[in-house]
C-alpha positions as CSV (number, residue, x, y, z in Angstrom):
1,M,23.4,17.7,-22.4
2,K,24.1,20.3,-25.3
3,T,21.2,22.0,-26.7
4,K,20.8,21.6,-30.5
5,A,21.4,24.7,-32.6
6,V,21.0,24.5,-36.3
7,F,22.0,27.3,-38.9
8,Y,20.5,27.3,-42.3
9,H,21.8,29.7,-45.0
10,A,22.0,29.6,-48.7
11,G,25.7,30.6,-49.3
12,C,25.2,34.2,-50.1
13,P,28.0,37.0,-48.5
14,V,25.2,38.0,-45.6
15,C,25.1,34.1,-44.8
16,L,28.7,33.5,-44.9
17,A,29.2,36.4,-42.5
18,A,26.6,35.3,-40.1
19,E,28.3,31.7,-40.3
20,N,31.7,33.3,-39.4
21,N,30.0,35.3,-36.5
22,L,28.2,32.3,-35.0
23,A,31.3,30.0,-35.0
24,T,32.8,32.5,-32.3
25,A,29.3,33.3,-30.7
26,L,28.3,30.1,-29.3
27,D,30.0,28.0,-26.7
28,A,30.7,24.4,-28.2
29,T,30.4,23.2,-24.7
30,R,26.8,24.3,-24.4
31,Y,25.6,24.0,-28.1
32,D,25.7,21.3,-30.6
33,V,25.8,23.3,-33.9
34,E,24.9,22.1,-37.4
35,I,25.5,24.0,-40.3
36,V,22.7,23.6,-43.1
37,H,23.3,25.0,-46.5
38,I,20.0,24.7,-48.1
39,G,21.3,26.4,-51.3
40,Q,23.3,23.1,-51.7
41,D,20.7,20.8,-49.9
42,K,16.9,21.5,-51.0
43,A,16.2,18.4,-49.3
44,R,16.7,20.2,-46.0
45,V,14.1,23.1,-47.0
46,A,11.3,21.1,-45.5
47,G,12.7,20.8,-42.3
48,A,13.7,24.4,-42.2
49,E,10.2,25.4,-42.8
50,R,8.8,22.8,-40.1
51,A,11.2,24.5,-37.6
52,G,9.8,28.0,-38.4
53,V,12.5,29.2,-40.7
54,K,11.0,32.2,-43.2
55,S,14.0,33.3,-44.7
56,V,17.9,32.5,-44.2
57,P,20.4,33.1,-42.4
58,A,18.5,31.8,-39.7
59,L,19.4,30.1,-36.5
60,V,16.9,27.3,-34.6
61,L,18.1,27.4,-31.1
62,G,16.1,25.2,-28.9
63,G,13.4,24.8,-31.1
64,A,12.7,28.5,-31.8
65,A,13.8,30.2,-35.2
66,Y,16.0,33.3,-35.2
67,H,16.1,35.4,-38.4
68,I,19.7,37.2,-38.5
69,N,19.0,39.2,-41.7
70,F,17.2,39.1,-44.7
71,G,19.3,36.9,-47.5
72,A,16.9,35.1,-49.0
73,G,13.1,34.0,-48.4
74,I,12.8,30.1,-47.6
75,E,10.1,30.0,-50.8
76,A,13.1,31.2,-53.2
77,L,15.3,28.2,-52.1
78,R,12.6,25.5,-52.9
């Protein structure tokens, strides 16, 4: 069974660089990765907040939020 991984970002250069690195870093045989551009899909902000995302880019892996770099605070994306 694959582990669910959700990568949240807002489309900024920091976020896009993290997305590119993420694509090569996670083993596709072990992780089911979903990329969510919450800058374009505001309906996903609430779910990101419930998952513990405080800023983007962030990776939620196995239910834990990992903040990669500070591109934008989640409150700025509402």
